[in-house]
Each structure stands twice: as C-alpha cells, then as structure tokens.
C-alpha positions in Angstrom: -3.3 39.6 -15.6 0.2 38.3 -15.0 0.6 34.6 -14.1 3.4 33.7 -11.6 6.3 32.1 -13.3 6.7 29.6 -10.5 3.1 28.5 -10.8 3.5 27.9 -14.5 6.6 25.8 -13.9 4.9 23.7 -11.3 1.8 23.1 -13.5 4.1 22.3 -16.4 6.1 19.7 -14.5 3.0 18.1 -13.0 1.1 17.9 -16.2 4.0 16.5 -18.3 5.4 14.3 -15.5 4.5 11.0 -17.2 5.9 12.3 -20.6 9.2 13.2 -18.9 9.3 9.7 -17.2 8.5 8.1 -20.6 11.3 9.9 -22.4 13.7 9.0 -19.6 12.7 5.3 -19.7 13.1 5.1 -23.5 16.3 7.2 -23.3 15.1 9.7 -25.9 15.5 13.5 -25.8 12.6 15.6 -24.5 11.2 18.1 -27.0 12.9 20.9 -25.0 16.6 21.0 -24.2 16.2 22.1 -20.5 13.5 23.6 -18.3 15.4 26.8 -18.1 15.8 27.1 -21.8 12.0 27.5 -22.5 10.1 30.6 -21.7 6.8 30.8 -20.0 4.8 31.2 -23.2 6.2 28.0 -24.6 5.5 26.2 -21.4 1.9 27.3 -21.7 1.8 26.2 -25.3 3.1 22.7 -24.4 0.7 22.3 -21.5 -2.2 23.5 -23.6 -1.2 21.1 -26.4 -1.1 18.1 -24.0 -4.6 19.0 -22.6 -6.0 19.4 -26.2 -4.6 16.0 -27.2 -5.9 14.3 -24.1 -9.3 16.0 -24.3 -9.9 15.0 -27.9 -8.4 11.5 -27.6 -11.7 9.6 -26.8 -10.9 6.1 -25.7 -7.2 6.5 -26.7 -6.8 8.5 -23.4 -6.8 5.1 -21.7 -3.4 4.6 -23.4 -1.2 7.0 -21.4 2.1 6.2 -23.2 0.3 6.4 -26.5 -0.7 9.9 -25.5 3.0 10.6 -24.7 4.0 9.5 -28.2 1.4 11.7 -29.9 2.4 14.6 -27.7 6.1 14.0 -28.4 5.5 14.2 -32.2 3.0 17.0 -32.2 5.2 19.1 -29.9 7.9 18.9 -32.5 5.5 20.2 -35.1 4.4 22.9 -32.7 8.0 24.0 -32.2 8.5 24.2 -36.0 5.4 26.3 -36.4 6.4 28.6 -33.5 10.0 29.0 -34.9 8.6 29.7 -38.4 6.5 32.5 -36.9 3.4 31.8 -39.1 0.3 29.9 -38.0 -0.4 26.9 -40.1 -2.0 23.5 -39.7 0.0 20.6 -38.4 1.1 18.3 -41.3 0.0 15.2 -39.3 -3.6 16.4 -39.3 -3.9 17.0 -43.0 -5.7 14.5 -45.2 -5.1 13.8 -48.9 -8.1 15.8 -49.9 -6.8 18.9 -48.0 -9.1 18.7 -45.0 -7.7 19.1 -41.6 -8.8 17.0 -38.6 -6.9 15.7 -35.6 -9.6 13.2 -34.8 -9.8 11.7 -38.4 -6.0 11.5 -39.0 -4.6 10.6 -35.6 -7.3 9.3 -33.2 -9.7 7.5 -35.5 -7.2 5.0 -36.9 -6.2 3.9 -33.4 -9.8 4.0 -32.1 -11.0 1.8 -35.0 -8.4 -0.9 -34.3 -9.3 -0.9 -30.6 -13.0 -1.2 -31.4 -12.4 -4.1 -33.8 -10.3 -5.9 -31.2 -12.9 -5.3 -28.5 -15.6 -6.7 -30.8 -13.6 -10.0 -30.9 -13.6 -10.6 -27.1 -17.0 -12.3 -27.3 -18.4 -10.3 -24.4 -15.4 -10.9 -22.3 -15.6 -14.7 -22.8 -12.8 -15.0 -25.4 -9.4 -16.1 -24.3 -6.9 -13.4 -23.4 -4.6 -14.6 -26.1 -7.2 -14.2 -28.8 -7.5 -10.4 -28.8 -5.6 -7.2 -27.9 -6.8 -5.1 -25.0 -5.9 -1.6 -23.8 -2.7 -2.9 -22.1 -1.4 -4.6 -25.2 -1.9 -1.4 -27.2 -0.3 0.7 -24.5 2.7 -1.6 -24.0 3.6 -1.1 -27.7 4.9 2.3 -26.6 7.2 0.9 -23.9 9.9 0.2 -26.4 11.9 2.5 -28.8 10.5 0.4 -31.6 7.3 2.3 -31.3 9.0 5.0 -33.4 8.7 2.6 -36.3 5.1 3.8 -36.4 6.6 7.0 -37.7 4.9 10.4 -38.0 2.4 10.8 -39.6 1.5 7.3 -38.6 1.9 4.6 -41.3 -1.5 3.1 -42.0 0.2 -0.3 -42.8 2.0 -0.4 -39.5 1.5 -3.7 -37.4 0.2 -1.5 -34.6 -2.7 -0.3 -36.8 -3.3 -3.7 -38.4 -6.9 -4.8 -37.9 -7.4 -8.5 -36.8 -8.8 -11.2 -39.0 -11.4 -13.6 -37.7 -9.4 -16.6 -38.8 -6.1 -15.4 -37.4 -5.0 -14.8 -33.8 -3.8 -11.4 -33.0 -0.2 -11.1 -31.8 0.1 -9.8 -28.3 2.6 -7.1 -27.1 4.6 -8.8 -24.3 2.3 -10.8 -22.1 -0.3 -13.5 -22.9 -2.6 -14.9 -20.3 -3.3 -18.5 -21.0 -6.0 -20.0 -18.8 -4.3 -23.1 -17.4 -3.7 -24.8 -14.1 0.0 -24.6 -14.9 -0.1 -21.0 -13.5 -0.4 -22.6 -10.0 3.3 -23.4 -10.4 4.5 -20.6 -12.6 3.0 -17.8 -10.6 4.1 -19.2 -7.3 7.3 -21.0 -8.3 9.4 -19.4 -5.6 7.0 -20.7 -3.0 6.9 -24.2 -4.5 10.7 -24.3 -4.7 11.0 -23.2 -1.0 8.4 -25.8 0.2 9.8 -28.7 -1.8 13.4 -28.0 -1.0 12.6 -27.6 2.7 10.6 -30.8 2.6 13.5 -32.6 1.0 15.9 -31.2 3.7 13.7 -32.2 6.6 13.0 -35.6 5.1 16.8 -36.3 4.8 17.3 -35.1 8.4 14.4 -37.2 9.6 15.8 -40.4 8.1 19.5 -39.9 8.3 20.0 -37.4 11.1 21.6 -34.0 11.1 24.5 -33.6 8.6 27.2 -33.9 11.3 29.6 -35.8 9.1 30.7 -35.5 5.4 28.7 -38.5 4.3 25.4 -37.1 5.5 26.4 -33.7 4.2 26.8 -35.2 0.7 23.2 -36.5 0.9 22.0 -33.1 1.9 23.6 -31.6 -1.2 20.9 -33.3 -3.3 18.9 -30.1 -2.9 21.2 -28.6 -5.6 19.7 -30.6 -8.6 16.2 -30.2 -7.1 16.6 -26.4 -7.1 18.0 -26.2 -10.6 15.4 -28.6 -12.1 12.5 -26.7 -10.6 13.8 -23.4 -12.0 14.2 -25.1 -15.4 10.5 -26.2 -15.2 9.6 -22.6 -14.5 11.6 -21.5 -17.6 9.9 -24.1 -19.7 6.5 -22.8 -18.6 7.6 -19.2 -19.5 8.5 -20.4 -23.0 5.3 -22.3 -23.4 2.9 -19.7 -22.0 4.5 -16.9 -24.0 3.0 -18.4 -27.1 1.0 -15.8 -28.9 3.4 -12.8 -28.3 6.6 -13.9 -30.0 5.9 -12.0 -33.2 5.4 -8.6 -31.5 7.3 -9.0 -28.2 10.4 -6.9 -27.7 13.6 -8.6 -28.8 15.2 -8.1 -25.4 12.4 -9.8 -23.7 12.7 -12.9 -26.0 16.5 -12.9 -25.6 16.1 -12.9 -21.8 13.6 -15.8 -22.1 16.0 -17.8 -24.3 19.1 -17.1 -22.1 17.3 -18.1 -18.9 16.0 -21.3 -20.6 19.4 -22.3 -21.8 21.1 -21.3 -18.5 18.8 -23.4 -16.3 18.6 -26.2 -18.9 22.4 -26.5 -18.9 22.6 -25.8 -15.2 20.1 -28.5 -14.2 21.8 -31.0 -16.4 25.3 -30.1 -15.1 24.2 -30.1 -11.4 22.4 -33.5 -11.8 25.4 -35.1 -13.6 28.0 -33.8 -11.1 25.9 -34.9 -8.1 25.5 -38.4 -9.5 29.3 -38.5 -9.8 29.5 -37.4 -6.2 27.2 -40.2 -5.2 29.4 -42.7 -7.1 32.5 -41.4 -5.2 30.6 -41.8 -1.9 29.4 -45.3 -2.8 33.0 -46.4 -3.7 34.5 -44.7 -0.6 37.0 -43.3 -2.9 39.7 -40.9 -1.5 39.6 -39.0 -4.8 36.8 -36.4 -4.3 37.3 -34.4 -7.5 33.6 -34.2 -8.4 32.7 -33.3 -4.8 35.1 -30.3 -4.9 33.8 -29.2 -8.3 30.2 -29.4 -7.0 31.0 -27.4 -3.8 32.8 -24.7 -5.9 29.9 -24.3 -8.3 27.2 -24.2 -5.6 29.3 -21.7 -3.6 29.9 -19.5 -6.5 26.2 -19.4 -7.5 25.1 -18.8 -3.9 27.6 -15.9 -3.5 26.4 -14.4 -6.8 22.8 -14.5 -5.7 23.6 -13.0 -2.3 25.5 -10.1 -4.0 22.6 -9.5 -6.4 20.1 -9.6 -3.6 22.0 -7.1 -1.6 22.4 -4.8 -4.5 18.6 -5.0 -5.1 17.9 -4.0 -1.5 20.1 -1.0 -1.4 18.3 2.2 -2.5 21.5 3.7 -3.9 21.9 0.8 -6.3 18.4 1.3 -7.6 19.1 5.0 -8.2 22.4 4.3 -10.0 20.9 1.5 -12.2 17.9 3.7 -13.0 19.9 6.8 -13.9 23.1 5.3 -15.3 23.5 4.0 -18.9 26.5 1.9 -17.9 26.2 -1.6 -19.4 26.9 -3.3 -16.0 23.9 -1.8 -14.3 21.6 -2.3 -17.3 22.7 -5.9 -17.9 22.4 -6.6 -14.1 18.8 -5.4 -13.9 17.8 -6.9 -17.3 19.0 -10.4 -16.4 17.5 -10.3 -12.9 14.1 -8.9 -14.0 12.6 -7.9 -17.3 12.4 -4.1 -17.8 8.9 -2.6 -17.8 7.6 1.0 -17.7 5.0 0.4 -15.1 6.2 -0.9 -11.7 9.9 -0.4 -12.4 10.4 1.6 -9.2 8.7 -0.8 -6.8 11.1 -2.5 -4.4 11.3 -3.2 -0.7 13.3 -0.8 1.4 15.8 -2.0 4.0 13.6 -0.6 6.8 10.9 -3.0 5.6 13.1 -6.0 6.3 14.2 -4.6 9.6 10.6 -4.1 10.7 9.8 -7.6 9.5 12.8 -9.1 11.3 11.9 -7.3 14.6 8.2 -8.4 14.3 9.3 -12.1 13.7 11.8 -11.9 16.6 9.2 -10.6 19.0 6.8 -13.3 17.9 9.4 -16.0 18.5 10.4 -14.5 21.9 6.7 -14.4 22.9 6.3 -18.0 21.9 9.4 -19.1 23.9 8.3 -17.1 26.9 4.8 -18.7 26.8 6.2 -22.2 26.5 8.6 -21.6 29.4 5.7 -20.3 31.5 3.5 -23.3 30.7 6.2 -25.7 31.8 6.8 -23.8 35.0 10.3 -22.7 34.0 9.5 -19.1 34.8 
C-alpha cells in the first residue's frame, strides 16, 4: 500500500511542530537541513522515533521541551545509523554492563529526580521555593545551556542532581514566594496608575488646573513618584527571585540587575532634579536650568516609551523581532520583556484596541445622551 507523500509531510510537520519551534527559539539547527532534502522514508523514521520516545517517556512526557531535547539527540544517532547502513543499538541506550534499555539509561534518571522532588512537597503544603516541579524541569530546556547536559546525559549534571533534605533546591527561572508583597508586584502597573492619577487629581483639587507655569511645575511631581514606584517593583523582583539565582539564565539575571540599576539611578536623579526645580520656583529665579533639564529628560523618556509601545502593537514588528537575529530587535525585546518559550507570541492586535476604543466611545456617548435627556436638554 502506497502512502501519499503529501499526507506524510502533513503528519510530519504536525507531529514535530513543537520540536521545530523549540529549535527556532534556541536558534539551533534542525536534525534535517530542509524539508525537501529528506525523503519519505526518513520522515516516517523521524515521526516513529518521536512517538516511540513519547510513548515510553512515562511522566517525562509532561516535559515537552525535554522530549524535544531527547528527540534532537536521538535523531542524530538515528541518522548516523541510517547512513552507516547497518542496524545497531543507540549508544545512549547502552549501559556499562552491555545491556540496552531506553528506559534505564534515559528516562529513569530524569524520572527518579522528579520523584524525589515530588516527595519533598509535603503533600502540596511545602513552599514553592522548596522543591522543583514539572515547570522547573521543563524550563531548563528553554535555554541553550541545556546542551551542557550532553549526550549521553552526564549523571553529575545539576539537572539530574537529587535534592538533599537540609538544602533548598535551586529553581529554574521563577520562584513563587507566598507573601502579601505580590499584591503590589503582580499589579504594579495598576498601582502606579491609581497613585499617579490620585496625585494629579489632588494637585488639581487644591491648586486648580495647571494653567500657568507655577502650577505646571507642581504637577511635574508625578515624575519622581512614577520612577520611585518602578524602583520598588524592581526591588521586589530582586527580593522575590531568591532561590533561583544559581540556576537562572544569565540573561534573566542581567536584565534584573540592569532594570534595578536603571530605576535606582533614575528615581534618584528624578527626585534630585525635581527638588532643584522646586528650589528655583521658591526663589523665583529667572534661571530655570534644572527645569529645562527635567523637561528634556521626561520628554525623552516619554517619547521612547511611546515608540516602544507602538512597535509592540505592530504585527510586522513582532514578526521581524521573532525571525531576525539582528541585535537591535533582540535587545529591544529582551529589555522590554524577558524571553520565554511559552507565551512568547501572545500580544494584542491593533484591531483589539480599535474595538476597545469604539466600545468605550459608545459607552461615553450613551452616558452623555442619557444625562442630556435627564436634564431636558434633548
């Protein structure tokens, strides 16, 4: 019975879709040069290999990127065997005593570590920072450093290190500390918006609208408030990351440090310059050097944020930054948001904002019409 070539290709792309995305994310070569370069028999071999790995993976199948790593390495072994033209056992499945077992040599070491970590969760009552769960194991394969595990896997690798009762296990990239500080950290944008708006409305309520330069200078006090609240959020990021520093990716820690230093220096600078602006206002000095510096800095920061926001809302910018290796795109996305494998393609489309704007406008017009009708103006 002859199988249709198109059907084989469709199944091949669907089954290995996550593996292809994983290789693209890590910027590593696939085990095949191009889809056109591999024949139908090799496609069937690769699909069968993936299903065999997944079917025999036990609980490790809950680590999809770990499965991708295993498939990537074993597909290379399969290619070597096929090119050699003689059937033989994969080197990664051989033990020192000569026996051959995929489960014993590849799955069992990972499964045993997962089982030991799960036994330390105290029936789900232990703190998230005290043990590694499936997400922590899987996130290990979101970075090119996962290839330090080598193949066959090194038994002394940190990934396969079993936890000790007296020592806390290092997390991958995220630690959930149970604290009320998350009320601010998780919703810091909302808190910043509410407090800044409260400050603006309070100033308007006590001094009136900023119709002259003097009142406008008072209104500019929102600058230090905004910077200090962002610095507080960075401090919480540093504090609540404790427990993952030893195993977190270097880029993630670098971004954390850069943001901490940026907002630390920024909040100090904004506060210092604004105090100087208040001194100039108090002395009624004609020299407004610090006021001009303050306006330039705030304007430059606001313009930069607007440009970044527009770039993030344009689908073409997302496509370019996702496909391009150009340092500008990669740095831009990295400094704006940490790079993760899961959820990297989620963003609002321009049409979403248009619909939201239309809905808000209709609500506002309906409210105005109702008020006018109530007061007999219509």
